[in-house]
C-alpha positions as CSV (number, residue, x, y, z in Angstrom):
1,M,25.9,12.0,-60.7
2,P,29.5,12.6,-61.9
3,K,30.3,16.0,-63.2
4,M,31.4,16.1,-66.9
5,E,34.7,17.8,-67.3
6,H,35.2,17.2,-71.1
7,C,33.1,17.7,-74.2
8,T,33.5,17.6,-78.0
9,Y,34.0,20.9,-79.8
10,T,34.6,21.0,-83.6
11,G,35.3,17.3,-83.6
12,K,37.9,17.4,-80.8
13,E,37.6,16.5,-77.1
14,I,38.3,19.6,-74.9
15,S,38.3,20.3,-71.2
16,I,35.9,22.5,-69.3
17,H,38.7,25.0,-68.8
18,E,39.3,25.2,-72.6
19,A,35.5,25.5,-73.2
20,L,35.2,28.4,-70.7
21,K,38.1,30.2,-72.4
22,I,36.5,29.7,-75.8
23,K,33.2,30.9,-74.4
24,A,34.8,34.0,-72.9
25,D,36.9,34.8,-76.0
26,R,34.0,34.6,-78.4
27,G,31.4,36.2,-76.1
28,Q,28.8,33.6,-77.0
29,S,26.6,31.2,-75.1
30,S,27.3,27.5,-74.9
31,S,24.3,26.7,-77.1
32,K,25.7,28.8,-80.0
33,L,29.2,27.4,-79.7
34,G,28.0,23.8,-80.1
35,F,29.6,22.0,-77.2
36,L,28.6,18.3,-77.3
37,C,28.4,15.6,-74.7
38,I,31.1,12.9,-75.3
39,G,28.6,10.2,-74.2
40,C,25.5,11.0,-76.3
41,N,26.5,13.9,-78.6
42,C,23.7,16.2,-77.2
43,L,24.3,19.9,-76.6
44,V,25.8,20.7,-73.2
45,R,26.5,24.0,-71.5
46,A,29.7,25.0,-69.8
47,H,29.3,26.1,-66.2
48,R,32.0,28.0,-64.4
49,S,32.6,28.0,-60.6
50,L,30.6,30.9,-59.1
51,V,31.4,30.6,-55.4
52,K,34.4,29.6,-53.4
53,G,33.9,26.0,-52.2
54,G,31.0,25.6,-54.6
55,P,30.7,23.2,-57.5
56,K,33.8,22.9,-59.7
57,P,33.5,24.0,-63.4
58,H,31.6,21.4,-65.4
59,F,29.3,20.6,-68.3
60,E,25.6,19.9,-68.0
61,H,23.1,18.8,-70.7
62,F,20.7,21.5,-71.9
63,K,18.0,18.8,-71.8
64,I,18.1,15.8,-69.6
65,N,19.0,12.7,-71.5
66,P,18.3,9.6,-69.4
67,D,19.8,7.5,-72.2
68,C,23.3,9.2,-71.9
69,P,25.9,6.8,-70.4
70,L,27.3,9.9,-68.5
71,F,23.9,10.8,-66.9
């Protein structure tokens, strides 16, 4: 499955890096910030890279949506 690197936030498309900065600046969880999938408009969470060589920063749906074109 491809990793999502963009989402919608307050009506604009933003990158995962912008989302992680917003999340850090506001000190809130992804669910409270309202990051939305650009494919299905469902809530997504922003994941940062935790280990060197591990997965790149990306978004994941809070709940699996098999109908999402990005899933």
